N, CA, C and O of each residue as an XYZ file, in Angstrom:
556
protein
N       0.839     -1.136      0.042
C       0.034     -0.027     -0.051
C       0.897      1.214     -0.040
O       1.844      1.258      0.745
N       0.654      2.178     -0.811
C       1.338      3.409     -0.936
C       1.011      4.345      0.177
O      -0.159      4.551      0.501
N       1.949      4.873      0.724
C       1.733      5.919      1.761
C       2.526      7.244      1.380
O       3.364      7.260      0.478
N       2.210      8.280      2.096
C       2.869      9.560      1.659
C       4.388      9.402      1.752
O       4.936      8.959      2.761
N       4.960      9.739      0.788
C       6.435      9.699      0.640
C       6.887      8.284      0.247
O       8.077      8.001      0.383
N       6.071      7.429     -0.203
C       6.511      6.151     -0.444
C       7.134      6.088     -1.833
O       7.116      7.117     -2.509
N       7.682      4.981     -2.321
C       8.367      4.795     -3.600
C       7.277      5.003     -4.702
O       7.552      5.584     -5.752
N       6.106      4.539     -4.447
C       4.969      4.751     -5.478
C       4.771      6.213     -5.804
O       4.630      6.597     -6.965
N       4.762      7.058     -4.714
C       4.548      8.470     -5.002
C       5.812      9.043     -5.645
O       5.686      9.858     -6.559
N       6.942      8.692     -5.252
C       8.128      9.216     -5.993
C       8.241      8.824     -7.409
O       8.908      9.500     -8.192
N       7.616      7.757     -7.767
C       7.522      7.261     -9.136
C       6.646      8.145     -9.958
O       6.860      8.239    -11.167
N       5.647      8.817     -9.370
C       4.715      9.604    -10.118
C       3.421      8.885    -10.365
O       3.217      7.728     -9.997
N       2.564      9.631    -11.007
C       1.296      9.093    -11.340
C       1.139      8.575    -12.807
O       1.632      9.182    -13.758
N       0.477      7.502    -12.926
C       0.214      7.044    -14.364
C      -0.766      7.956    -15.114
O      -1.332      8.850    -14.485
N      -0.987      7.790    -16.358
C      -1.998      8.606    -17.046
C      -3.445      8.363    -16.433
O      -4.269      9.273    -16.346
N      -3.671      7.140    -16.040
C      -5.021      6.964    -15.456
C      -5.170      7.619    -14.159
O      -6.224      8.185    -13.868
N      -4.113      7.569    -13.318
C      -4.109      8.208    -12.012
C      -4.161      9.772    -12.216
O      -4.909     10.463    -11.524
N      -3.404     10.269    -13.116
C      -3.389     11.713    -13.398
C      -4.881     12.114    -13.821
O      -5.461     13.091    -13.347
N      -5.414     11.277    -14.735
C      -6.817     11.598    -15.196
C      -7.769     11.734    -14.057
O      -8.580     12.658    -13.995
N      -7.656     10.766    -13.126
C      -8.483     10.781    -11.938
C      -8.172     11.995    -11.047
O      -9.101     12.573    -10.483
N      -6.973     12.380    -10.908
C      -6.517     13.488    -10.023
C      -7.075     14.804    -10.592
O      -7.463     15.688     -9.827
N      -7.116     14.937    -11.885
C      -7.425     16.235    -12.546
C      -8.857     16.389    -13.000
O      -9.344     17.500    -13.208
N      -9.571     15.182    -13.162
C     -10.871     15.165    -13.783
C     -10.944     15.254    -15.232
O     -12.005     15.528    -15.792
N      -9.759     15.014    -15.922
C      -9.857     15.030    -17.371
C      -9.522     13.632    -17.711
O      -9.003     12.859    -16.906
N      -9.866     13.298    -19.059
C      -9.722     11.950    -19.582
C      -8.233     11.782    -19.901
O      -7.498     12.748    -20.106
N      -7.826     10.503    -19.931
C      -6.489     10.190    -20.385
C      -6.200     10.564    -21.794
O      -5.055     10.855    -22.139
N      -7.269     10.565    -22.669
C      -7.132     11.026    -23.965
C      -6.806     12.501    -23.978
O      -5.943     12.902    -24.758
N      -7.446     13.353    -23.156
C      -7.245     14.754    -23.048
C      -5.765     15.039    -22.558
O      -5.125     15.998    -22.989
N      -5.315     14.234    -21.723
C      -3.933     14.466    -21.203
C      -2.958     14.094    -22.328
O      -1.927     14.763    -22.399
N      -3.140     13.189    -23.143
C      -2.339     12.755    -24.202
C      -2.418     13.965    -25.310
O      -1.420     14.418    -25.870
N      -3.681     14.390    -25.526
C      -3.870     15.444    -26.526
C      -3.067     16.711    -26.194
O      -2.365     17.313    -27.007
N      -3.263     17.075    -24.801
C      -2.487     18.309    -24.360
C      -1.065     18.151    -24.556
O      -0.402     19.123    -24.919
N      -0.447     16.856    -24.322
C       1.018     16.836    -24.657
C       1.279     16.991    -26.052
O       2.209     17.708    -26.422
N       0.471     16.327    -26.940
C       0.608     16.388    -28.394
C       0.550     17.879    -28.821
O       1.341     18.340    -29.644
N      -0.364     18.568    -28.260
C      -0.663     19.965    -28.715
C       0.374     20.944    -28.192
O       0.352     22.121    -28.553
N       1.261     20.485    -27.366
C       2.368     21.373    -26.790
C       1.957     22.094    -25.638
O       2.560     23.135    -25.378
N       0.956     21.684    -24.847
C       0.471     22.369    -23.655
C       1.172     21.806    -22.378
O       1.345     22.517    -21.388
N       1.567     20.506    -22.439
C       2.282     19.850    -21.362
C       3.654     19.497    -21.876
O       3.756     18.801    -22.886
N       4.706     19.939    -21.239
C       6.014     19.693    -21.625
C       6.821     18.808    -20.621
O       6.570     18.849    -19.417
N       7.740     18.051    -21.113
C       8.712     17.321    -20.238
C       8.080     16.419    -19.368
O       8.413     16.472    -18.184
N       7.176     15.545    -19.742
C       6.538     14.520    -18.927
C       7.536     13.346    -18.833
O       8.012     12.833    -19.846
N       7.834     12.938    -17.585
C       8.711     11.889    -17.431
C       8.236     10.563    -17.973
O       7.026     10.337    -17.979
N       9.079      9.683    -18.421
C       8.692      8.428    -18.953
C       9.465      7.353    -18.191
O      10.611      7.530    -17.776
N       8.741      6.187    -18.026
C       9.309      5.056    -17.432
C      10.247      4.334    -18.538
O      10.214      4.723    -19.706
N      11.000      3.375    -18.170
C      11.670      2.556    -19.161
C      10.792      1.938    -20.222
O      11.194      1.685    -21.358
N       9.618      1.720    -19.801
C       8.613      1.133    -20.696
C       7.851      2.163    -21.451
O       6.834      1.832    -22.060
N       8.304      3.463    -21.449
C       7.828      4.605    -22.164
C       6.355      5.042    -21.604
O       5.593      5.696    -22.316
N       6.035      4.669    -20.381
C       4.774      5.084    -19.755
C       4.955      6.490    -19.168
O       6.021      6.821    -18.647
N       3.818      7.378    -19.265
C       3.983      8.700    -18.708
C       4.017      8.637    -17.204
O       3.423      7.744    -16.602
N       4.705      9.573    -16.594
C       4.693      9.621    -15.133
C       4.519     11.116    -14.805
O       5.361     11.914    -15.215
N       3.459     11.527    -14.080
C       3.070     12.812    -13.618
C       3.473     13.005    -12.162
O       3.620     12.077    -11.367
N       3.646     14.354    -11.874
C       3.899     14.708    -10.507
C       3.079     15.832    -10.110
O       2.320     16.367    -10.918
N       3.197     16.256     -8.804
C       2.380     17.316     -8.187
C       2.302     18.618     -9.003
O       1.223     19.190     -9.155
N       3.457     19.089     -9.531
C       3.354     20.295    -10.377
C       2.720     20.087    -11.628
O       2.212     21.063    -12.182
N       2.666     18.881    -12.204
C       1.993     18.538    -13.356
C       0.421     18.638    -13.105
O      -0.358     19.039    -13.971
N       0.071     18.266    -11.942
C      -1.454     18.337    -11.525
C      -1.839     19.800    -11.535
O      -2.853     20.194    -12.111
N      -1.005     20.600    -10.883
C      -1.326     22.026    -10.781
C      -1.306     22.691    -12.171
O      -2.090     23.609    -12.409
N      -0.497     22.286    -13.020
C      -0.373     22.878    -14.396
C      -1.601     22.458    -15.144
O      -2.221     23.288    -15.808
N      -1.991     21.170    -15.063
C      -3.205     20.743    -15.934
C      -4.538     21.454    -15.332
O      -5.466     21.812    -16.057
N      -4.522     21.605    -14.020
C      -5.665     22.247    -13.492
C      -5.725     23.848    -13.979
O      -6.778     24.418    -14.265
N      -4.606     24.370    -14.014
C      -4.617     25.792    -14.651
C      -4.982     25.770    -16.076
O      -5.709     26.644    -16.547
N      -4.503     24.794    -16.786
C      -4.900     24.767    -18.250
C      -6.456     24.637    -18.371
O      -7.122     25.263    -19.196
N      -6.949     23.775    -17.480
C      -8.391     23.577    -17.508
C      -9.127     24.974    -17.227
O     -10.109     25.286    -17.901
N      -8.686     25.715    -16.330
C      -9.209     27.052    -16.076
C      -9.220     27.884    -17.255
O     -10.224     28.487    -17.637
N      -7.942     27.917    -17.908
C      -7.862     28.679    -19.112
C      -8.906     28.327    -20.260
O      -9.504     29.140    -20.965
N      -9.000     26.913    -20.297
C      -9.989     26.385    -21.412
C     -11.360     26.643    -20.938
O     -12.193     27.037    -21.755
N     -11.679     26.466    -19.728
C     -13.018     26.779    -19.287
C     -13.457     28.200    -19.347
O     -14.653     28.488    -19.307
N     -12.473     29.136    -19.448
C     -12.863     30.516    -19.597
C     -12.686     30.972    -20.980
O     -12.685     32.173    -21.247
N     -12.527     30.007    -21.923
C     -12.701     30.328    -23.385
C     -11.339     30.581    -24.071
O     -11.337     30.969    -25.239
N     -10.209     30.387    -23.424
C      -8.912     30.561    -24.140
C      -8.826     29.489    -25.160
O      -9.181     28.337    -24.908
N      -8.336     29.873    -26.359
C      -8.136     28.833    -27.389
C      -6.937     28.028    -27.097
O      -6.091     28.412    -26.288
N      -6.852     26.916    -27.744
C      -5.748     25.910    -27.575
C      -4.563     26.693    -28.095
O      -3.508     26.654    -27.462
N      -4.666     27.399    -29.205
C      -3.457     28.087    -29.725
C      -2.840     29.074    -28.725
O      -1.625     29.137    -28.543
N      -3.667     29.782    -28.135
C      -3.222     30.747    -27.046
C      -2.754     30.102    -25.870
O      -1.813     30.557    -25.220
N      -3.434     28.947    -25.530
C      -2.888     28.183    -24.392
C      -1.477     27.632    -24.719
O      -0.635     27.553    -23.824
N      -1.218     27.260    -25.956
C       0.012     26.757    -26.444
C       1.119     27.903    -26.319
O       2.246     27.681    -25.875
N       0.701     29.078    -26.734
C       1.572     30.151    -26.625
C       2.008     30.314    -25.074
O       3.198     30.384    -24.765
N       1.067     30.365    -24.215
C       1.352     30.547    -22.807
C       2.308     29.368    -22.320
O       3.322     29.639    -21.677
N       1.992     28.144    -22.614
C       2.850     27.035    -22.317
C       4.251     27.164    -22.791
O       5.210     26.795    -22.113
N       4.347     27.691    -23.958
C       5.673     27.807    -24.562
C       6.458     28.959    -23.762
O       7.643     28.808    -23.464
N       5.757     30.085    -23.439
C       6.405     31.068    -22.693
C       6.814     30.592    -21.285
O       7.895     30.882    -20.772
N       5.863     29.838    -20.702
C       6.189     29.297    -19.390
C       7.394     28.281    -19.384
O       8.174     28.258    -18.432
N       7.525     27.474    -20.429
C       8.617     26.591    -20.604
C       9.945     27.298    -20.758
O      10.997     26.810    -20.345
N       9.848     28.559    -21.415
C      11.077     29.287    -21.609
C      11.632     30.010    -20.379
O      12.753     30.518    -20.389
N      10.817     30.042    -19.323
C      11.358     30.453    -18.003
C      11.074     31.950    -17.663
O      10.220     32.598    -18.267
N      11.817     32.440    -16.694
C      11.573     33.736    -16.042
C      11.699     34.913    -16.965
O      11.143     35.980    -16.708
N      12.456     34.716    -18.083
C      12.604     35.873    -19.009
C      11.240     36.201    -19.698
O      11.085     37.268    -20.292
N      10.321     35.320    -19.610
C       8.979     35.578    -20.320
C       7.874     36.071    -19.381
O       6.710     36.133    -19.777
N       8.229     36.419    -18.149
C       7.153     36.848    -17.272
C       6.314     37.908    -17.780
O       5.088     37.833    -17.701
N       6.954     38.958    -18.333
C       6.186     40.071    -18.900
C       5.193     39.690    -19.976
O       4.077     40.206    -20.036
N       5.635     38.758    -20.839
C       4.786     38.296    -21.933
C       3.675     37.492    -21.407
O       2.546     37.588    -21.888
N       3.971     36.663    -20.390
C       2.928     35.848    -19.816
C       1.875     36.701    -19.161
O       0.675     36.469    -19.309
N       2.372     37.754    -18.387
C       1.435     38.695    -17.776
C       0.540     39.381    -18.725
O      -0.668     39.483    -18.508
N       1.167     39.890    -19.863
C       0.298     40.401    -20.918
C      -0.729     39.489    -21.488
O      -1.865     39.879    -21.759
N      -0.305     38.241    -21.672
C      -1.342     37.323    -22.198
C      -2.467     37.104    -21.314
O      -3.628     37.107    -21.722
N      -2.107     36.897    -20.004
C      -3.181     36.700    -18.945
C      -4.025     37.828    -18.777
O      -5.234     37.677    -18.601
N      -3.434     39.062    -18.821
C      -4.260     40.290    -18.557
C      -5.186     40.430    -19.851
O      -6.336     40.832    -19.676
N      -4.784     40.146    -21.037
C      -5.606     40.239    -22.132
C      -6.757     39.269    -22.000
O      -7.889     39.582    -22.368
N      -6.462     38.071    -21.467
C      -7.544     37.073    -21.321
C      -8.503     37.470    -20.299
O      -9.689     37.154    -20.401
N      -8.019     38.194    -19.250
C      -8.943     38.672    -18.252
C      -9.807     39.712    -18.806
O     -10.991     39.705    -18.470
N      -9.388     40.576    -19.585
C     -10.307     41.565    -20.231
C     -11.498     40.847    -21.068
O     -12.676     41.201    -21.041
N     -10.989     39.826    -21.779
C     -11.872     39.094    -22.620
C     -12.957     38.351    -21.693
O     -14.136     38.308    -22.044
N     -12.546     37.817    -20.594
C     -13.522     37.244    -19.691
C     -14.480     38.189    -19.113
O     -15.678     37.917    -19.036
N     -13.943     39.369    -18.679
C     -14.804     40.380    -18.202
C     -15.895     40.885    -19.272
O     -17.055     41.113    -18.927
N     -15.458     41.037    -20.552
C     -16.405     41.409    -21.529
C     -17.385     40.282    -21.765
O     -18.546     40.531    -22.090
N     -16.939     39.042    -21.606
C     -17.839     37.886    -21.802
C     -18.902     37.949    -20.672
O     -20.089     37.730    -20.914
N     -18.451     38.249    -19.445
C     -19.356     38.371    -18.283
C     -20.555     39.404    -18.407
O     -21.708     39.227    -18.013
N     -20.028     40.532    -19.046
C     -21.058     41.488    -19.321
C     -22.034     40.949    -20.393
O     -23.239     41.118    -20.208
N     -21.642     40.380    -21.381
C     -22.619     39.803    -22.360
C     -23.481     38.674    -21.700
O     -24.678     38.563    -21.966
N     -22.861     37.881    -20.872
C     -23.615     36.734    -20.160
C     -24.651     37.398    -19.227
O     -25.781     36.916    -19.146
N     -24.298     38.486    -18.525
C     -25.274     39.229    -17.645
C     -26.469     39.774    -18.406
O     -27.618     39.687    -17.973
N     -26.150     40.331    -19.539
C     -27.232     40.886    -20.446
C     -28.117     39.757    -20.969
O     -29.332     39.934    -21.054
N     -27.548     38.600    -21.323
C     -28.385     37.571    -21.809
C     -29.156     36.875    -20.638
O     -30.272     36.391    -20.825
N     -28.537     36.841    -19.445
C     -29.307     36.405    -18.306
C     -30.467     37.192    -18.061
O     -31.546     36.639    -17.847
N     -30.343     38.496    -18.074
C     -31.388     39.432    -17.833
C     -32.503     39.317    -18.803
O     -33.675     39.462    -18.453
N     -32.139     39.054    -20.032
C     -33.253     38.932    -21.097
C     -33.976     37.525    -20.833
O     -35.180     37.387    -21.050
N     -33.227     36.572    -20.389
C     -33.863     35.295    -20.068
C     -34.783     35.381    -18.889
O     -35.851     34.768    -18.893
N     -34.406     36.115    -17.892
C     -35.185     36.445    -16.674
C     -36.440     37.194    -16.943
O     -37.481     36.980    -16.322
N     -36.308     38.112    -17.922
C     -37.477     38.849    -18.407
C     -38.542     37.924    -19.122
O     -39.749     38.046    -18.916
N     -38.038     37.066    -19.909
C     -38.897     36.205    -20.654
C     -39.560     35.255    -19.683
O     -40.764     35.012    -19.753
N     -38.746     34.712    -18.761
C     -39.410     33.836    -17.739
C     -40.456     34.555    -16.925
O     -41.450     33.920    -16.574
N     -40.321     35.812    -16.597
C     -41.222     36.581    -15.862
C     -42.537     36.720    -16.744
O     -43.663     36.617    -16.257
N     -42.305     36.947    -18.001
C     -43.527     37.130    -18.866
C     -44.302     35.883    -18.879
O     -45.527     35.906    -18.768
N     -43.592     34.725    -19.018
C     -44.359     33.455    -19.108
C     -45.049     33.172    -17.769
O     -46.169     32.663    -17.761
N     -44.432     33.477    -16.678
C     -45.158     33.115    -15.295
C     -46.263     34.115    -15.169
O     -47.286     33.758    -14.585
N     -46.172     35.338    -15.653
C     -47.408     36.324    -15.567
C     -48.539     35.650    -16.440
O     -49.692     35.499    -16.037
N     -48.097     35.279    -17.630
C     -49.238     34.684    -18.489
C     -49.861     33.520    -18.011
O     -51.077     33.383    -18.143
N     -49.080     32.563    -17.405
C     -49.604     31.423    -16.775
C     -50.465     31.742    -15.566
O     -51.521     31.137    -15.382
N     -50.016     32.713    -14.714
C     -50.773     33.151    -13.474
C     -52.019     33.666    -13.899
O     -52.978     33.487    -13.149
N     -52.206     34.351    -15.100
C     -53.393     34.958    -15.461
C     -54.183     34.215    -16.506
O     -55.023     34.784    -17.203
N     -53.901     32.944    -16.601
C     -54.575     31.996    -17.445
C     -54.555     32.416    -18.888
O     -55.558     32.247    -19.582
N     -53.408     32.982    -19.392
C     -53.292     33.363    -20.775
C     -53.444     32.186    -21.713
O     -53.103     31.067    -21.330
N     -53.946     32.384    -22.941
C     -54.061     31.401    -23.885
C     -52.677     30.903    -24.240
O     -51.866     31.620    -24.827
N     -52.418     29.621    -23.860
C     -51.080     29.126    -24.089
C     -50.686     28.996    -25.607
O     -49.499     28.901    -25.919
N     -51.592     28.992    -26.456
C     -51.387     28.966    -27.906
C     -50.807     30.280    -28.354
O     -50.124     30.291    -29.378
N     -51.006     31.339    -27.710
C     -50.612     32.687    -28.058
C     -49.383     33.183    -27.289
O     -49.067     34.371    -27.347
N     -48.721     32.341    -26.609
C     -47.497     32.754    -25.851
C     -46.529     33.312    -26.727
O     -46.363     32.848    -27.856
N     -45.830     34.347    -26.257
C     -44.857     35.043    -27.061
C     -43.600     34.173    -27.098
O     -43.425     33.211    -26.349
N     -42.702     34.609    -28.072
C     -41.435     33.862    -28.176
C     -40.711     34.116    -26.999
O     -39.603     33.605    -26.833
């Protein structure tokens, strides 16, 4: 049985274990590696991938970028800059600040759409409460 600090932990996580730890499929992990989002994954003598704690954190951050709408191409740019080291901090900051602006703009659009949806829901509730002819309900 593996315990904290055991040889199993030192050997790293398999693709299946990494998938479970991050909530993404093994296929996605392999795709992220092929796409240039994950660099320098250790391999066993049998060529099996081995992931470690920093890899988990990185994949979780990649997921946040993806879930907030960043394209794979921009994620690749960010991953490349990260792999190049400290000299790219300014470029990474610029990329993330631009993404933040895009997220904020998206939030404004989502809020407007949510308000339109709430308005339509209120109209339907009012019509139902007043026994409106359901065949004439507005769009």
